[in-house]
Backbone as a printed PyTorch tensor [residue, N CA C, xyz], in Angstrom:
tensor([[[ -23.5880,   82.2480, -112.5450],
         [ -23.3310,   80.9710, -113.1440],
         [ -24.6130,   80.4320, -113.7090]],

        [[ -24.4830,   79.7550, -114.8290],
         [ -25.6430,   79.1710, -115.4510],
         [ -26.2900,   78.0820, -114.5370]],

        [[ -25.4840,   77.4140, -113.7570],
         [ -26.0020,   76.3610, -112.8920],
         [ -26.9950,   76.9030, -111.8410]],

        [[ -26.9100,   78.1690, -111.5310],
         [ -27.7870,   78.7680, -110.5060],
         [ -29.1500,   79.1150, -111.0610]],

        [[ -29.3250,   79.1060, -112.3890],
         [ -30.6270,   79.4050, -112.9730],
         [ -31.6280,   78.3090, -112.7310]],

        [[ -32.9350,   78.6610, -112.7000],
         [ -33.9780,   77.6350, -112.3980],
         [ -34.1100,   76.5610, -113.4310]],

        [[ -33.7250,   76.8550, -114.6880],
         [ -33.8270,   75.7650, -115.7020],
         [ -32.5170,   75.7810, -116.5190]],

        [[ -32.2050,   74.6830, -117.1360],
         [ -30.9460,   74.5700, -117.9300],
         [ -30.9330,   75.6430, -119.0590]],

        [[ -29.8060,   76.2500, -119.2420],
         [ -29.6600,   77.2380, -120.3140],
         [ -28.5490,   76.6760, -121.2300]],

        [[ -28.8850,   76.3590, -122.4470],
         [ -27.7990,   75.8310, -123.3530],
         [ -26.9040,   77.0010, -123.7460]],

        [[ -25.6370,   76.6750, -123.9570],
         [ -24.7350,   77.6800, -124.4310],
         [ -23.6330,   76.9950, -125.3260]],

        [[ -22.9970,   77.7580, -126.0810],
         [ -21.9960,   77.1890, -127.0240],
         [ -20.6110,   77.7580, -126.6480]],

        [[ -19.6280,   76.9250, -126.8730],
         [ -18.2590,   77.3550, -126.7260],
         [ -17.5220,   77.1430, -128.0270]],

        [[ -16.9200,   78.1810, -128.5070],
         [ -16.1040,   78.0880, -129.7830],
         [ -14.6470,   78.1690, -129.3010]],

        [[ -13.9610,   77.0660, -129.4150],
         [ -12.5640,   76.9960, -129.0070],
         [ -11.7090,   77.6850, -130.0180]],

        [[ -11.0460,   78.7550, -129.6300],
         [ -10.1930,   79.4870, -130.5970],
         [  -8.7280,   79.1370, -130.4190]],

        [[  -8.3910,   78.1030, -129.6970],
         [  -7.0640,   77.5880, -129.6010],
         [  -7.0040,   76.2660, -130.3760]],

        [[  -5.8060,   75.8070, -130.7080],
         [  -5.6830,   74.5450, -131.4550],
         [  -5.9500,   73.3290, -130.5660]],

        [[  -5.6650,   73.4900, -129.2780],
         [  -6.0490,   72.4820, -128.2760],
         [  -6.3940,   73.2370, -127.0130]],

        [[  -7.0280,   72.5270, -126.0740],
         [  -7.3450,   73.1430, -124.8200],
         [  -6.0520,   73.1950, -123.9830]],

        [[  -5.5300,   74.3980, -123.6740],
         [  -4.2210,   74.4980, -123.0160],
         [  -4.2010,   73.9090, -121.6090]],

        [[  -5.2900,   73.9130, -120.8790],
         [  -5.3710,   73.3510, -119.5270],
         [  -6.7700,   72.8340, -119.3170]],

        [[  -6.8970,   71.8020, -118.4740],
         [  -8.2260,   71.2720, -118.2020],
         [  -9.2220,   72.4180, -117.7980]],

        [[ -10.3590,   72.3640, -118.4010],
         [ -11.4420,   73.2680, -118.1730],
         [ -11.1720,   74.7360, -118.5330]],

        [[ -10.1240,   74.9450, -119.3720],
         [  -9.8930,   76.2620, -119.8490],
         [ -11.0330,   76.6800, -120.8680]],

        [[ -11.4970,   75.7540, -121.6220],
         [ -12.5820,   76.0190, -122.5330],
         [ -13.7990,   75.1310, -122.2910]],

        [[ -13.5630,   73.8820, -122.0330],
         [ -14.6140,   72.8800, -121.8760],
         [ -15.0090,   72.6770, -120.5070]],

        [[ -16.1880,   73.0900, -120.0900],
         [ -16.6650,   72.9600, -118.7320],
         [ -17.9060,   72.0850, -118.7020]],

        [[ -18.2430,   71.5870, -117.5650],
         [ -19.4910,   70.7030, -117.4740],
         [ -20.7050,   71.4970, -117.7190]],

        [[ -21.7820,   70.7570, -117.8590],
         [ -23.0710,   71.3910, -118.0830],
         [ -23.5190,   71.1830, -119.5160]],

        [[ -24.7090,   71.7020, -119.8030],
         [ -25.2950,   71.6030, -121.1210],
         [ -24.6430,   72.5860, -122.0520]],

        [[ -23.9450,   72.1110, -123.0120],
         [ -23.2220,   73.0180, -123.9150],
         [ -22.9870,   72.3980, -125.2940]],

        [[ -22.7640,   73.2070, -126.2340],
         [ -22.3650,   72.8100, -127.5880],
         [ -20.8920,   73.2980, -127.6860]],

        [[ -20.0640,   72.5000, -128.3230],
         [ -18.6530,   72.8710, -128.4250],
         [ -18.2460,   72.7930, -129.9280]],

        [[ -17.6180,   73.8860, -130.3920],
         [ -17.0620,   73.9020, -131.7760],
         [ -15.5390,   73.9100, -131.6120]],

        [[ -14.8850,   73.0100, -132.3050],
         [ -13.4620,   72.8680, -132.2600],
         [ -12.8630,   73.0370, -133.6490]],

        [[ -11.7130,   73.6970, -133.7440],
         [ -11.0940,   73.9140, -135.0500],
         [ -10.0900,   72.9010, -135.4520]],

        [[  -9.7870,   71.9780, -134.5410],
         [  -8.8320,   70.9030, -134.8850],
         [  -9.3640,   69.5670, -134.3820]],

        [[  -8.8350,   68.5180, -134.9790],
         [  -9.1960,   67.1510, -134.4930],
         [  -8.7340,   66.9680, -133.0680]],

        [[  -7.5570,   67.5080, -132.7390],
         [  -6.9830,   67.3330, -131.3800],
         [  -7.9270,   67.9950, -130.3270]],

        [[  -8.4200,   69.1600, -130.6270],
         [  -9.3720,   69.8240, -129.6700],
         [ -10.6600,   69.0640, -129.6170]],

        [[ -11.1080,   68.5100, -130.7490],
         [ -12.3070,   67.6660, -130.7480],
         [ -12.1140,   66.4470, -129.9200]],

        [[ -10.9730,   65.7950, -129.9920],
         [ -10.6970,   64.6220, -129.1930],
         [ -10.6400,   64.9840, -127.6710]],

        [[ -10.1180,   66.1150, -127.3200],
         [ -10.1110,   66.5770, -125.9350],
         [ -11.5460,   66.7480, -125.4260]],

        [[ -12.3820,   67.3310, -126.2910],
         [ -13.8250,   67.5560, -125.9190],
         [ -14.5160,   66.2060, -125.6800]],

        [[ -14.2570,   65.2570, -126.5940],
         [ -14.8600,   63.9040, -126.4450],
         [ -14.3740,   63.2410, -125.0910]],

        [[ -13.1140,   63.3850, -124.8090],
         [ -12.5580,   62.7540, -123.5520],
         [ -13.1580,   63.4710, -122.3170]],

        [[ -13.5230,   64.7060, -122.4640],
         [ -14.1310,   65.4520, -121.3210],
         [ -15.6250,   65.2660, -121.2760]],

        [[ -16.1730,   64.3630, -122.0920],
         [ -17.5730,   64.0050, -122.0050],
         [ -18.5660,   64.7750, -122.8710]],

        [[ -18.1110,   65.5560, -123.8210],
         [ -19.0350,   66.2410, -124.7260],
         [ -19.5940,   65.2030, -125.7080]],

        [[ -20.9130,   64.9770, -125.6960],
         [ -21.4820,   63.9830, -126.6360],
         [ -21.3900,   64.4160, -128.0350]],

        [[ -21.3060,   63.4140, -128.9740],
         [ -21.1110,   63.7300, -130.4290],
         [ -22.1500,   64.6630, -130.9910]],

        [[ -23.4050,   64.5880, -130.4880],
         [ -24.4300,   65.4250, -131.0510],
         [ -24.2850,   66.9300, -130.6090]],

        [[ -23.4280,   67.1570, -129.6660],
         [ -23.1600,   68.5430, -129.2240],
         [ -21.7540,   68.9950, -129.5440]],

        [[ -21.0950,   68.2960, -130.4980],
         [ -19.7240,   68.5890, -130.8350],
         [ -19.6170,   68.8350, -132.3670]],

        [[ -19.0180,   69.9620, -132.7160],
         [ -18.7300,   70.2690, -134.1190],
         [ -17.2110,   70.4760, -134.2150]],

        [[ -16.6460,   69.6090, -135.0910],
         [ -15.1880,   69.6860, -135.3450],
         [ -15.0270,   70.2150, -136.7580]],

        [[ -14.4280,   71.3960, -136.9210],
         [ -14.2480,   71.9680, -138.2150],
         [ -12.7690,   71.7500, -138.7210]],

        [[ -12.5370,   72.1870, -139.9460],
         [ -11.1990,   71.9870, -140.4930],
         [ -10.4750,   73.3190, -140.4510]],

        [[ -10.2020,   73.8300, -139.2310],
         [  -9.4770,   75.1010, -139.0920],
         [ -10.1910,   75.9080, -138.0050]],

        [[  -9.3880,   76.6640, -137.3120],
         [  -9.8780,   77.5220, -136.2040],
         [ -10.7410,   78.6070, -136.7780]],

        [[ -11.8580,   78.9290, -136.0910],
         [ -12.7500,   79.9900, -136.5630],
         [ -11.9620,   81.3360, -136.4490]],

        [[ -12.0430,   82.0980, -137.5580],
         [ -11.3340,   83.3770, -137.5890],
         [ -12.3100,   84.5150, -137.8270]],

        [[ -11.9920,   85.6570, -137.2780],
         [ -12.7520,   86.8830, -137.6150],
         [ -12.4460,   87.1870, -139.0620]],

        [[ -13.4340,   87.7450, -139.7840],
         [ -13.1870,   88.0180, -141.2570],
         [ -11.9490,   88.8290, -141.5770]],

        [[ -11.5360,   89.7680, -140.7420],
         [ -10.3910,   90.5510, -141.0850],
         [  -9.0640,   89.7300, -141.0690]],

        [[  -9.1300,   88.5380, -140.5450],
         [  -7.9010,   87.6600, -140.5680],
         [  -7.8380,   86.8530, -141.8590]],

        [[  -8.9510,   86.6350, -142.5110],
         [  -8.9750,   85.7990, -143.7510],
         [  -9.2260,   86.5800, -145.0000]],

        [[  -9.8540,   87.7270, -144.9010],
         [ -10.1840,   88.4660, -146.1200],
         [  -9.2540,   89.6940, -146.2370]],

        [[  -7.9440,   89.4190, -146.4340],
         [  -6.9820,   90.4980, -146.4770],
         [  -6.7670,   90.9850, -147.8970]],

        [[  -6.4760,   92.2700, -148.0210],
         [  -6.1010,   92.7750, -149.3600],
         [  -4.6700,   92.2410, -149.6950]],

        [[  -4.1640,   92.6140, -150.8500],
         [  -2.8560,   92.2080, -151.2890],
         [  -1.7960,   92.4880, -150.2670]],

        [[  -1.1410,   91.4890, -149.7560],
         [  -0.0640,   91.6290, -148.7340],
         [   1.0710,   92.5080, -149.2150]],

        [[   1.3680,   92.4700, -150.5150],
         [   2.5330,   93.2370, -151.0000],
         [   2.3250,   94.7210, -150.8500]],

        [[   1.0930,   95.1810, -150.7470],
         [   0.8140,   96.6380, -150.4930],
         [   0.6000,   96.9130, -149.0280]],

        [[  -0.0740,   96.0030, -148.3590],
         [  -0.4380,   96.2640, -146.9330],
         [   0.7510,   96.1220, -145.9850]],

        [[   1.6160,   95.1710, -146.2120],
         [   2.7600,   94.9500, -145.3000],
         [   3.6510,   96.1950, -145.2380]],

        [[   4.1030,   96.7270, -146.3550],
         [   4.9870,   97.9530, -146.2900],
         [   4.2540,   99.1080, -145.6520]],

        [[   2.9470,   99.2860, -145.9100],
         [   2.1960,  100.4060, -145.3510],
         [   2.1380,  100.3000, -143.8020]],

        [[   1.8700,   99.1150, -143.3040],
         [   1.8340,   98.9070, -141.8940],
         [   3.1950,   99.1310, -141.2360]],

        [[   4.2340,   98.6300, -141.8850],
         [   5.5590,   98.8370, -141.3700],
         [   5.9420,  100.3440, -141.3060]],

        [[   5.5470,  101.1080, -142.3220],
         [   5.8610,  102.5530, -142.3400],
         [   5.1310,  103.2000, -141.1730]],

        [[   3.8380,  102.8160, -141.0050],
         [   2.9970,  103.4150, -139.9300],
         [   3.6540,  103.1570, -138.5450]],

        [[   4.3920,  102.0760, -138.4190],
         [   5.0130,  101.6880, -137.1640],
         [   6.4160,  102.3120, -137.0580]],

        [[   6.8580,  103.0200, -138.0290],
         [   8.1740,  103.6260, -138.0250],
         [   9.3120,  102.6020, -138.4360]],

        [[   8.8720,  101.6120, -139.1420],
         [   9.8840,  100.5660, -139.5160],
         [  10.1650,  100.7070, -141.0240]],

        [[  11.2320,  100.0420, -141.4550],
         [  11.6140,  100.0120, -142.8570],
         [  10.5920,   99.1580, -143.5790]],

        [[   9.9510,   99.7220, -144.6410],
         [   8.8940,   98.9310, -145.3410],
         [   9.4130,   97.6800, -146.0500]],

        [[  10.7010,   97.5590, -146.2770],
         [  11.2170,   96.4370, -147.0750],
         [  12.0860,   95.4870, -146.2740]],

        [[  12.3010,   95.7760, -145.0190],
         [  13.2060,   94.9330, -144.1730],
         [  12.4030,   93.7500, -143.6520]],

        [[  12.9730,   92.4970, -143.6560],
         [  12.2540,   91.3920, -143.0450],
         [  11.8570,   91.7040, -141.5970]],

        [[  10.6440,   91.3110, -141.2530],
         [  10.0360,   91.7520, -139.9860],
         [   9.5890,   90.5580, -139.1860]],

        [[   9.9380,   90.5550, -137.8970],
         [   9.5000,   89.5270, -136.9370],
         [   8.4590,   90.1400, -136.0060]],

        [[   7.3060,   89.4390, -135.8790],
         [   6.2740,   89.8590, -134.9280],
         [   6.3680,   88.9310, -133.7480]],

        [[   6.4930,   89.5120, -132.5260],
         [   6.6620,   88.6730, -131.3440],
         [   5.4950,   89.0470, -130.4180]],

        [[   4.7350,   88.0040, -130.0500],
         [   3.5970,   88.2120, -129.1040],
         [   3.4780,   86.9920, -128.2570]],

        [[   3.3650,   87.2450, -126.9670],
         [   3.2840,   86.1060, -125.9910],
         [   2.0410,   86.1990, -125.0730]],

        [[   0.9390,   86.5120, -125.6900],
         [  -0.3010,   86.5400, -124.9390],
         [  -0.7180,   87.8840, -124.4660]],

        [[  -1.8790,   88.0070, -123.8510],
         [  -2.4780,   89.2670, -123.4420],
         [  -1.6770,   90.0700, -122.4620]],

        [[  -0.8680,   89.3780, -121.6150],
         [  -0.0430,   90.1080, -120.6790],
         [   1.4140,   89.9330, -120.9710]],

        [[   1.7350,   89.2380, -122.0630],
         [   3.1080,   88.9720, -122.4880],
         [   3.8950,   88.4150, -121.3430]],

        [[   5.2270,   88.3970, -121.5170],
         [   6.0810,   87.9150, -120.4300],
         [   7.4500,   88.5050, -120.6490]],

        [[   8.2590,   88.3890, -119.6250],
         [   9.6720,   88.8970, -119.7730],
         [  10.4350,   88.1690, -120.7650]],

        [[   9.9590,   87.0580, -121.2940],
         [  10.6400,   86.3790, -122.3660],
         [  10.7670,   87.2400, -123.5790]],

        [[   9.9280,   88.2680, -123.7160],
         [  10.0430,   89.1730, -124.8330],
         [  11.4120,   89.9040, -124.8540]],

        [[  11.8990,   90.2310, -123.6640],
         [  13.1900,   90.9130, -123.5360],
         [  14.2660,   89.9400, -124.0140]],

        [[  14.1800,   88.6810, -123.5790],
         [  15.2040,   87.6900, -124.0350],
         [  15.1480,   87.5010, -125.5590]],

        [[  13.9540,   87.4800, -126.1400],
         [  13.8350,   87.3360, -127.5610],
         [  14.4450,   88.5910, -128.2760]],

        [[  14.1740,   89.7470, -127.7010],
         [  14.6980,   90.9850, -128.2940],
         [  16.2360,   90.9170, -128.2980]],

        [[  16.8440,   90.4340, -127.2620],
         [  18.2840,   90.2940, -127.2280],
         [  18.8140,   89.2840, -128.2130]],

        [[  18.1120,   88.1150, -128.3330],
         [  18.5350,   87.1270, -129.3130],
         [  18.4280,   87.6650, -130.7400]],

        [[  17.4110,   88.3820, -131.0330],
         [  17.2360,   88.9730, -132.3680],
         [  18.4330,   89.9120, -132.6830]],

        [[  19.0180,   90.5270, -131.6860],
         [  20.1420,   91.3830, -131.8530],
         [  21.4100,   90.6310, -132.3440]],

        [[  21.4510,   89.3130, -132.1780],
         [  22.5870,   88.4810, -132.5900],
         [  22.3660,   87.9590, -134.0110]],

        [[  21.2000,   88.1950, -134.6130],
         [  20.9540,   87.6590, -135.9360],
         [  21.8340,   88.4540, -136.9420]],

        [[  22.4970,   87.7310, -137.8160],
         [  23.4280,   88.3900, -138.7690],
         [  22.7350,   89.0280, -139.9630]],

        [[  21.5480,   88.5420, -140.2710],
         [  20.7670,   89.0510, -141.4290],
         [  20.0350,   90.3550, -140.9760]],

        [[  19.7010,   91.2000, -141.9400],
         [  18.9140,   92.3320, -141.5970],
         [  17.5480,   91.9440, -141.0700]],

        [[  17.0980,   92.5370, -139.9930],
         [  15.8480,   92.1870, -139.3630],
         [  15.3060,   93.4000, -138.5890]],

        [[  14.0290,   93.4470, -138.4040],
         [  13.3740,   94.4010, -137.4850],
         [  12.2730,   93.6840, -136.8200]],

        [[  11.7080,   94.2760, -135.7520],
         [  10.7320,   93.4850, -134.9710],
         [   9.5720,   94.3910, -134.5690]],

        [[   8.4310,   93.7300, -134.3860],
         [   7.2510,   94.3010, -133.7320],
         [   6.9710,   93.4870, -132.5010]],

        [[   7.0210,   94.1120, -131.3120],
         [   6.7990,   93.4220, -130.0320],
         [   5.3870,   93.8600, -129.5750]],

        [[   4.5020,   92.8910, -129.3160],
         [   3.1950,   93.1920, -128.7710],
         [   3.1680,   92.7740, -127.2990]],

        [[   3.0810,   93.7810, -126.4120],
         [   3.1860,   93.5020, -124.9990],
         [   1.8030,   93.3810, -124.2800]],

        [[   0.7320,   93.4980, -125.0600],
         [  -0.5990,   93.4010, -124.4840],
         [  -0.7960,   94.3930, -123.3620]],

        [[  -1.3090,   93.9970, -122.2380],
         [  -1.5800,   94.8680, -121.1200],
         [  -0.4340,   95.0670, -120.1910]],

        [[   0.7590,   94.6230, -120.6020],
         [   1.9210,   94.7290, -119.7010],
         [   2.7070,   96.0450, -120.0260]],

        [[   2.3110,   97.1340, -119.4720],
         [   2.8510,   98.4320, -119.7530],
         [   4.3100,   98.4950, -119.2730]],

        [[   4.6240,   97.9050, -118.1590],
         [   6.0110,   97.9020, -117.6620],
         [   6.9550,   97.1820, -118.6160]],

        [[   6.5140,   96.0580, -119.1310],
         [   7.3150,   95.3420, -120.1370],
         [   7.4870,   96.1420, -121.3990]],

        [[   6.4610,   96.8070, -121.8450],
         [   6.5540,   97.6780, -123.0570],
         [   7.6050,   98.7900, -122.8170]],

        [[   7.5560,   99.3870, -121.5970],
         [   8.5410,  100.4260, -121.2980],
         [   9.9520,   99.8830, -121.3460]],

        [[  10.1610,   98.7090, -120.6840],
         [  11.5060,   98.1200, -120.7090],
         [  11.9960,   97.7850, -122.1360]],

        [[  11.1090,   97.2410, -122.9570],
         [  11.4950,   96.9360, -124.3100],
         [  11.8000,   98.1760, -125.1210]],

        [[  10.9880,   99.1760, -124.9510],
         [  11.2070,  100.4340, -125.7060],
         [  12.5910,  101.0770, -125.3130]],

        [[  13.0050,  100.8940, -124.0900],
         [  14.2430,  101.4360, -123.6380],
         [  15.4810,  100.5890, -123.9420]],

        [[  15.2500,   99.3070, -124.3310],
         [  16.3330,   98.3580, -124.5950],
         [  17.0170,   98.7350, -125.8910]],

        [[  18.3110,   98.9560, -125.7770],
         [  19.1150,   99.2620, -127.0070],
         [  19.1980,   97.9870, -127.8660]],

        [[  18.8710,   98.1280, -129.1140],
         [  18.9330,   97.0100, -130.0470],
         [  19.6180,   97.4810, -131.3020]],

        [[  20.3400,   96.5800, -132.0050],
         [  20.9610,   97.0120, -133.2830],
         [  19.9700,   97.0240, -134.4720]],

        [[  18.7270,   96.7820, -134.2000],
         [  17.7100,   96.7710, -135.2270],
         [  16.5700,   97.6540, -134.9000]],

        [[  15.7610,   98.0390, -135.8820],
         [  14.5650,   98.8560, -135.5920],
         [  13.5320,   97.9780, -134.9580]],

        [[  12.7380,   98.6120, -134.0720],
         [  11.6390,   97.8670, -133.4320],
         [  10.4930,   98.7840, -133.2070]],

        [[   9.3400,   98.1920, -133.1600],
         [   8.1090,   98.8780, -132.7260],
         [   7.6230,   98.1300, -131.5360]],

        [[   7.3790,   98.8080, -130.4290],
         [   6.9180,   98.2330, -129.1930],
         [   5.4830,   98.6950, -128.9610]],

        [[   4.5920,   97.7580, -128.9310],
         [   3.1540,   98.0810, -128.7670],
         [   2.5970,   97.4420, -127.5040]],

        [[   1.5120,   98.0780, -127.0040],
         [   0.8140,   97.4880, -125.9240],
         [  -0.3190,   96.6240, -126.4510]],

        [[  -1.5300,   96.7270, -125.9690],
         [  -2.6540,   95.9840, -126.5330],
         [  -2.9530,   96.5640, -127.9060]],

        [[  -3.2000,   95.6950, -128.8620],
         [  -3.5610,   96.1280, -130.1770],
         [  -4.9200,   95.5400, -130.5890]],

        [[  -5.7230,   96.3730, -131.2530],
         [  -7.0200,   95.8940, -131.6980],
         [  -7.0020,   95.5100, -133.2070]],

        [[  -5.8780,   95.8090, -133.8650],
         [  -5.7640,   95.4980, -135.2760],
         [  -4.6840,   94.4340, -135.5880]],

        [[  -4.7190,   93.3160, -134.8120],
         [  -3.7180,   92.2860, -134.9210],
         [  -3.5880,   91.7630, -136.3250]],

        [[  -4.6290,   91.7520, -137.0940],
         [  -4.5560,   91.2150, -138.4430],
         [  -3.5600,   91.9920, -139.2750]],

        [[  -3.5520,   93.2720, -139.1610],
         [  -2.6340,   94.1070, -139.9540],
         [  -1.1870,   93.8810, -139.5170]],

        [[  -0.9710,   93.6220, -138.2210],
         [   0.3900,   93.3300, -137.7150],
         [   0.8420,   91.9790, -138.2030]],

        [[  -0.0610,   91.0060, -138.2570],
         [   0.3040,   89.6910, -138.8360],
         [   0.6950,   89.8220, -140.3020]],

        [[  -0.0180,   90.6080, -141.0440],
         [   0.3090,   90.7990, -142.4470],
         [   1.6900,   91.4760, -142.6330]],

        [[   2.0270,   92.3550, -141.7140],
         [   3.3100,   93.0520, -141.8250],
         [   4.4820,   92.1370, -141.4880]],

        [[   4.2350,   91.0160, -140.9060],
         [   5.3450,   90.1100, -140.3920],
         [   5.7240,   89.0870, -141.4740]],

        [[   7.0120,   88.8040, -141.5220],
         [   7.4800,   87.7020, -142.3360],
         [   7.6260,   86.4150, -141.4510]],

        [[   7.8330,   86.6200, -140.1610],
         [   7.9710,   85.5490, -139.1830],
         [   7.2110,   86.0010, -137.9110]],

        [[   6.5110,   85.0050, -137.3730],
         [   5.7270,   85.2540, -136.1050],
         [   6.2360,   84.3290, -135.0080]],

        [[   6.5450,   84.9290, -133.8630],
         [   6.9270,   84.1520, -132.7020],
         [   5.7810,   84.3310, -131.7190]],

        [[   5.1390,   83.2300, -131.3850],
         [   3.9280,   83.2490, -130.5310],
         [   4.1500,   82.4700, -129.2680]],

        [[   3.2310,   82.5470, -128.3780],
         [   3.2800,   81.7750, -127.1300],
         [   3.2410,   80.2970, -127.4290]],

        [[   3.7380,   79.4780, -126.5010],
         [   3.9080,   78.0780, -126.7270],
         [   2.5530,   77.2980, -127.0100]],

        [[   1.4560,   77.8430, -126.5110],
         [   0.2120,   77.1110, -126.7190],
         [  -0.3050,   77.2470, -128.1270]],

        [[   0.3230,   78.1790, -128.9010],
         [  -0.1750,   78.4240, -130.2820],
         [   0.8140,   78.0250, -131.3030]],

        [[   1.6900,   77.0730, -131.0400],
         [   2.7190,   76.7680, -132.0060],
         [   2.2860,   75.8550, -133.1150]],

        [[   1.2210,   75.0700, -132.9450],
         [   0.7970,   74.1860, -133.9890],
         [  -0.1490,   74.9350, -134.9110]],

        [[   0.3240,   75.2390, -136.0840],
         [  -0.4680,   76.0180, -137.0600],
         [  -1.0960,   75.0300, -138.0830]],

        [[  -2.1460,   75.5030, -138.6860],
         [  -2.7500,   74.6770, -139.7470],
         [  -3.0710,   75.5590, -140.9380]],

        [[  -3.8730,   75.0730, -141.8390],
         [  -4.1430,   75.8480, -143.0440],
         [  -4.9480,   77.1200, -142.8300]],

        [[  -5.4770,   77.3380, -141.6070],
         [  -6.2300,   78.5570, -141.3440],
         [  -5.2840,   79.7160, -141.1490]],

        [[  -3.9740,   79.5150, -141.0500],
         [  -2.9790,   80.5830, -140.8260],
         [  -2.2420,   80.8810, -142.0750]]])
């Protein structure tokens, strides 16, 4: 812990969520600089005692370059879909519920089966191998790709027409 060191060590926190999902998830006590991508996160930081001179509120969440500098989607989306064994031209839903996902992915998979329009899905299960196995074995009337942890999330986002994310990430802004 930084508190155990003989002298104060400044550090910076870059909040990559639109708001702090739980107290002290991102903003902790001590000497720190905080960068927030939304006014709401900035207000949370102020309420938790981050002084204005140590707070930077930007107009959008900080993104890795591969999320913002994408080539033409019309070429990349079909190529990614093909690579995943999906129809390159069918509307695609990307479903991801965090690093360990949750059983709610199975419920969502079943609900997608009731959709009357053509659809296919990419399910990202993160580190939840048991859930990935269950989803892969689930009979669905649509094509699906079931993935574990992915390191190329940007290409999966480009391949999607619709994204279903965890509840803490539902407020999107111009950075998406």
